[in-house]
C-alpha positions as CSV (number, residue, x, y, z in Angstrom):
1,M,195.2,-12.3,10.6
2,G,195.4,-12.8,6.9
3,T,194.8,-14.9,3.9
4,T,198.0,-16.6,2.9
5,H,199.1,-16.8,-0.7
6,G,202.6,-18.3,-0.7
7,H,203.9,-16.6,2.4
8,K,202.0,-13.3,2.2
9,S,199.1,-12.2,4.3
10,V,196.5,-9.8,2.8
11,P,194.5,-7.7,5.3
12,I,190.7,-7.2,4.9
13,P,189.5,-3.6,5.3
14,C,186.4,-3.8,7.5
15,P,184.5,-1.3,9.6
16,Y,185.5,-2.8,12.9
17,G,188.9,-4.3,13.5
18,Y,191.4,-5.7,11.0
19,G,190.5,-8.9,9.2
20,T,191.4,-10.7,6.1
21,R,189.8,-11.3,2.8
22,G,190.7,-14.0,0.3
23,Y,192.3,-11.9,-2.5
24,P,193.5,-13.9,-5.6
25,Y,196.5,-11.7,-6.3
26,P,199.1,-12.1,-3.6
27,W,201.6,-9.8,-5.3
28,V,199.1,-6.9,-4.7
29,K,199.9,-5.2,-1.4
30,L,196.8,-3.7,0.2
31,P,197.4,-0.6,2.3
32,S,196.8,-0.7,6.1
33,L,193.3,0.6,6.7
34,D,191.7,2.2,9.7
35,L,188.2,1.3,10.9
36,G,185.7,2.2,8.3
37,D,188.2,3.2,5.6
38,S,187.1,2.3,2.0
39,H,189.3,0.8,-0.6
40,H,188.9,0.5,-4.4
41,L,188.8,-3.3,-4.1
42,D,185.8,-3.3,-1.9
43,T,182.9,-5.2,-3.4
44,P,179.4,-3.6,-4.0
45,V,178.0,-5.9,-1.3
46,W,180.6,-4.8,1.2
47,K,179.9,-1.1,0.4
48,D,176.2,-1.7,1.0
49,I,177.0,-3.2,4.4
50,A,179.3,-0.4,5.3
51,T,176.6,2.2,4.7
52,G,175.0,1.0,7.9
53,L,178.1,1.8,9.9
54,S,176.9,5.2,11.1
55,T,173.6,3.7,12.3
56,F,175.4,0.9,14.0
57,R,177.6,3.4,15.9
58,A,174.6,5.5,16.8
59,I,172.8,2.7,18.6
60,T,175.8,1.1,20.4
61,K,178.3,1.9,23.0
62,V,181.5,-0.1,23.8
63,S,183.0,-1.5,27.0
64,I,186.6,-1.0,26.0
65,A,189.2,-3.9,26.4
66,N,191.9,-4.2,23.8
67,G,190.5,-1.4,21.7
68,T,191.1,-3.0,18.3
69,S,187.5,-3.1,17.2
70,T,186.4,0.3,18.5
71,S,186.6,3.6,16.5
72,F,188.5,6.2,18.6
73,W,186.5,9.2,17.3
74,A,183.1,7.8,16.2
75,D,182.2,5.1,18.8
76,L,180.8,5.9,22.2
77,W,183.4,4.3,24.5
78,T,184.2,7.0,27.0
79,G,182.0,9.9,28.3
80,D,178.4,10.5,27.3
81,S,179.0,11.0,23.5
82,P,181.5,10.1,20.9
83,L,184.8,12.0,21.0
84,Q,184.2,13.6,17.5
85,D,181.1,15.3,18.9
86,R,182.8,16.4,22.2
87,F,186.0,17.6,20.6
88,P,185.0,18.8,17.1
89,N,187.9,21.3,16.8
90,L,190.5,18.6,17.5
91,F,188.7,16.1,15.3
92,S,188.8,18.5,12.3
93,H,192.6,18.3,12.4
94,S,192.7,14.5,12.4
95,T,194.4,12.9,9.4
96,R,193.0,9.4,10.4
97,P,189.4,10.0,11.4
98,N,188.7,6.2,11.5
99,I,191.6,5.3,13.7
100,N,190.9,2.6,16.4
101,V,191.4,3.1,20.1
102,A,194.4,0.7,20.3
103,A,196.2,2.7,17.7
104,A,195.2,6.1,19.1
105,L,196.4,5.3,22.7
106,T,200.0,5.3,21.7
107,P,202.8,8.0,21.9
108,D,202.4,8.4,18.1
109,F,198.8,9.8,18.4
110,R,200.1,13.4,17.8
111,N,201.3,12.3,14.4
112,T,197.7,11.5,13.4
113,L,196.8,15.2,13.7
114,G,197.7,18.0,11.4
115,P,201.1,19.8,11.9
116,R,199.5,23.0,13.0
117,L,196.7,23.0,15.5
118,S,194.4,25.9,16.2
119,L,194.2,27.3,19.8
120,A,190.8,25.6,20.2
121,A,192.2,22.3,19.0
122,E,195.2,22.6,21.4
123,T,192.8,23.1,24.3
124,D,190.8,20.1,23.2
125,L,194.0,18.0,23.0
126,R,195.0,18.9,26.5
127,T,191.5,18.1,27.9
128,L,191.4,14.8,26.0
129,A,194.8,13.8,27.2
130,N,193.7,14.4,30.8
131,E,190.6,12.4,30.3
132,L,192.4,9.4,28.7
133,S,195.3,9.3,31.1
134,S,193.4,6.8,33.3
135,V,192.4,4.5,30.4
136,T,194.1,1.1,30.4
137,L,193.7,-1.5,27.6
138,R,193.5,-5.2,28.2
139,Q,195.2,-6.9,25.3
140,D,193.8,-10.4,26.1
141,T,190.1,-9.4,26.0
142,L,187.8,-8.3,23.2
143,D,185.7,-5.1,23.3
144,T,182.1,-5.6,24.2
145,R,179.2,-3.8,22.4
146,W,175.9,-2.9,24.1
147,G,172.7,-1.2,23.0
148,R,173.0,2.4,23.8
149,L,169.4,3.0,24.8
150,A,168.5,-0.1,26.8
151,N,172.0,-0.7,28.1
152,K,171.7,-4.3,27.0
153,K,173.6,-6.4,24.5
154,L,172.9,-5.4,20.9
155,S,169.8,-7.1,19.5
156,N,167.3,-6.6,16.7
157,K,165.0,-4.9,19.2
158,C,167.6,-2.3,19.9
159,V,168.0,-1.6,16.2
160,Y,164.3,-1.4,15.7
161,T,163.7,0.9,18.7
162,N,166.4,3.3,17.7
163,S,165.3,3.4,14.0
164,F,161.8,4.7,15.0
165,R,162.6,6.7,18.1
166,H,162.5,10.0,16.2
167,L,158.9,9.5,15.2
168,R,156.2,11.1,17.3
169,I,153.8,8.7,18.9
170,E,150.2,9.9,18.5
171,E,148.3,9.8,21.8
172,A,145.2,8.5,20.1
173,A,147.1,5.7,18.4
174,E,148.4,4.5,21.8
175,K,144.8,4.2,23.0
176,F,143.6,1.4,20.6
177,W,147.0,-0.4,20.4
178,R,146.8,-0.9,24.2
179,S,143.7,-3.0,24.5
180,A,142.7,-6.6,24.8
181,A,141.5,-6.8,21.2
182,P,143.2,-9.2,18.8
183,L,145.8,-7.9,16.4
184,K,143.4,-7.8,13.4
185,C,141.0,-5.5,15.3
186,K,143.9,-3.2,16.3
187,V,145.0,-3.0,12.7
188,F,141.4,-2.2,11.8
189,C,141.4,0.7,14.2
190,W,144.7,1.9,12.9
191,L,143.4,1.9,9.3
192,A,140.3,3.7,10.4
193,W,142.3,6.3,12.3
194,K,144.5,6.8,9.2
195,K,141.4,7.0,7.0
196,R,142.5,3.9,5.0
197,L,139.4,1.7,5.4
198,P,137.9,0.7,2.1
199,T,134.7,2.8,2.6
200,N,132.4,3.6,-0.4
201,E,133.8,7.1,-0.4
202,R,137.4,5.9,-0.7
203,R,136.5,3.1,-3.2
204,F,134.5,5.6,-5.4
205,R,137.5,8.0,-5.3
206,H,139.7,5.2,-6.7
207,Q,137.0,4.3,-9.2
208,L,136.3,0.9,-7.6
209,C,132.5,1.4,-7.2
210,N,129.7,3.5,-8.8
211,T,128.7,5.6,-5.7
212,A,130.2,7.0,-2.6
213,A,126.8,6.9,-0.7
214,C,126.2,4.9,2.4
215,L,123.9,2.0,1.9
216,S,122.0,2.9,5.1
217,C,121.5,6.6,4.3
218,S,122.2,9.2,1.6
219,H,125.4,10.6,3.0
220,N,128.9,9.9,1.7
221,E,130.3,6.9,3.5
222,D,133.7,8.1,4.8
223,V,135.3,6.6,8.0
224,D,133.8,9.2,10.4
225,H,130.3,8.7,8.9
226,L,130.6,4.9,8.9
227,L,131.6,4.5,12.5
228,L,130.0,7.6,14.1
229,M,127.4,9.5,12.1
230,C,125.5,6.9,10.3
231,P,122.1,6.1,11.9
232,K,123.0,2.4,12.1
233,A,126.3,3.2,13.8
234,K,124.5,5.6,16.3
235,E,122.0,2.9,17.0
236,V,124.7,0.6,18.3
237,S,126.6,3.4,20.1
238,R,123.4,4.6,21.9
239,F,122.7,1.1,23.2
240,F,126.1,1.0,25.1
241,F,126.4,4.8,25.7
242,P,122.9,6.4,26.2
243,D,124.4,9.9,26.2
244,F,126.2,9.3,22.9
245,D,124.1,11.9,21.0
246,I,124.6,14.5,23.7
247,R,128.3,14.0,24.4
248,G,129.2,12.1,21.4
249,P,132.6,12.5,19.6
250,A,132.8,14.9,16.7
251,N,135.3,12.6,14.8
252,L,137.2,9.4,15.1
253,N,140.2,11.0,16.8
254,D,137.8,12.5,19.4
255,L,136.3,9.0,19.9
256,W,139.7,7.5,20.9
257,M,140.5,10.4,23.2
258,T,137.2,10.6,25.0
259,K,136.0,7.0,25.0
260,C,139.4,5.2,25.5
261,R,140.7,6.7,28.8
262,S,141.6,3.2,30.1
263,F,142.6,-0.2,29.0
264,E,139.0,-1.5,29.5
265,E,137.4,1.5,27.7
266,A,139.7,1.0,24.7
267,T,138.7,-2.7,24.5
268,V,135.0,-1.8,24.6
269,T,135.3,0.9,22.0
270,T,137.3,-1.3,19.7
271,A,134.7,-4.1,20.0
272,I,131.8,-1.7,19.1
273,A,133.7,-0.2,16.1
274,W,134.7,-3.7,14.9
275,N,131.1,-4.9,15.0
276,I,129.7,-1.8,13.3
277,W,132.2,-2.5,10.5
278,K,131.1,-6.2,10.3
279,R,127.5,-5.1,10.2
280,R,128.2,-2.7,7.3
281,N,130.1,-5.5,5.4
282,A,127.2,-7.9,5.8
283,R,125.0,-5.3,4.2
284,T,127.5,-4.5,1.5
285,F,128.6,-7.9,0.4
286,N,125.9,-10.3,1.5
287,D,122.9,-7.9,1.3
288,T,122.1,-8.9,4.9
289,A,120.5,-6.4,7.3
290,E,121.7,-7.4,10.8
291,D,119.4,-6.0,13.6
292,L,120.6,-4.4,16.8
293,L,120.0,-7.5,18.8
294,L,122.5,-9.5,16.8
295,V,125.1,-6.7,16.7
296,S,124.9,-5.9,20.5
297,R,125.1,-9.6,21.4
298,R,128.2,-10.0,19.2
299,C,129.8,-7.0,20.8
300,I,129.3,-8.5,24.3
301,E,130.5,-11.9,23.2
302,D,133.7,-10.4,21.7
303,I,134.4,-8.4,24.9
304,R,133.9,-11.5,27.1
305,L,136.2,-13.5,24.8
306,W,138.9,-10.8,24.7
307,A,138.8,-10.6,28.5
308,H,140.7,-13.9,28.5
309,R,143.5,-12.1,26.7
310,C,144.2,-9.8,29.7
311,N,147.5,-10.3,31.5
312,S,146.0,-9.9,34.9
313,S,142.7,-10.5,36.6
314,P,141.5,-6.9,37.4
315,P,141.0,-5.8,33.8
316,S,139.5,-9.1,32.9
317,L,137.1,-8.9,35.8
318,S,136.2,-5.3,34.9
319,L,135.4,-6.2,31.3
320,N,133.2,-9.1,32.4
321,N,131.4,-6.9,35.0
322,W,130.8,-4.3,32.2
323,C,129.2,-7.0,30.0
324,N,127.0,-8.1,32.9
325,G,125.4,-4.7,33.0
326,F,123.9,-5.0,29.5
327,D,121.0,-7.1,28.3
328,P,120.5,-7.0,24.5
329,P,117.1,-5.8,23.5
C-alpha cells in the first residue's frame, strides 16, 4: 500500500499495520517502521491518537491470522499475557520492540535481538521458540481483535469497562443505583451520599446564603441532618418505620447499608429520601409547609409508579403489597 507520486510509494507509519499517508514530497524516502514506531513527520493529531495505543493493547486480544496488524511483543495474541511481560529478559534485548508478528515469525528474528544475550534471555528464547513452533499464519486472512475482558468484539462498552475497572465500587453506592427509582432520583441519592447536595450548610460555606441553619430547627442543615436527624425528616421516617428512633441509622451511609438490603428496600428508601428533599425545597423556595399527609401520600404514589419500572413481576408485586400496608394519616 502507498500513496503514489510519480512511481513512488510512501508508507504511512501507524500503530497497527503498514499503511500509506499522502506525503507531498515524493523524493523523501520514509524509513520502514514497525508497529507503533514514531517518526519526525508525524502530525500532532496522529501523536495524540498514538498515545492511546497502550490502552488499546491493554483491553484487546488478537486472534492471529496473517500477523501484519499485531504487535509481537505488546499485543496479547498467544498465552495469557503479552510476550513482553512473560519474557522480560528476552524483550530487553530486542532492537525492534514494536515488530509485528508476521515479521517476527521468520528465520531473521534472531537478528532483531542484541548480539549478546544473557543466560536468562537465552532461556527465554528457547522457551519462546518451543511455544511458537506450532503457530501458523494465514496470509489471506486479517487478524481479528476482541475485547479482553468480555471476550467479545471490541466496543465502546469494553473501553469504558476497562477504564474504570481499577476503581473500587462502594457497597453503599450499589444499593441505591440498583433500585426502581428514575435516574434523577438515583443521581440525587448519589449526590447526597457524596455530601454534594446544596444544603444550607454547603451553600453558607460557599457564601451563597446568610445562614447554615435548618429552616425547621436550629441545627446546621448538612445532608445527614436534612435526611435523617431533622424532626421533619424523622416524622416521615417514623411513619414508614415505627422503630426508626430505636434502630435508626447514625448517618447516610448507615441508612443505605441497613435499610437497602434488597431491591425493594432500596426503592422505598430512595422514595422517602426524595420526598423529604422535595418537602424541604417547598419550604425553602416557596415558603410552603407540607404536612405529613401530603408527603406520605406522595411517597406511596411514587413507589406505586416506580413499580411499573421493574423488569419482572415479583419485585413489582412486592412494592405494591408494601404500599397496601400503609394508610396515610
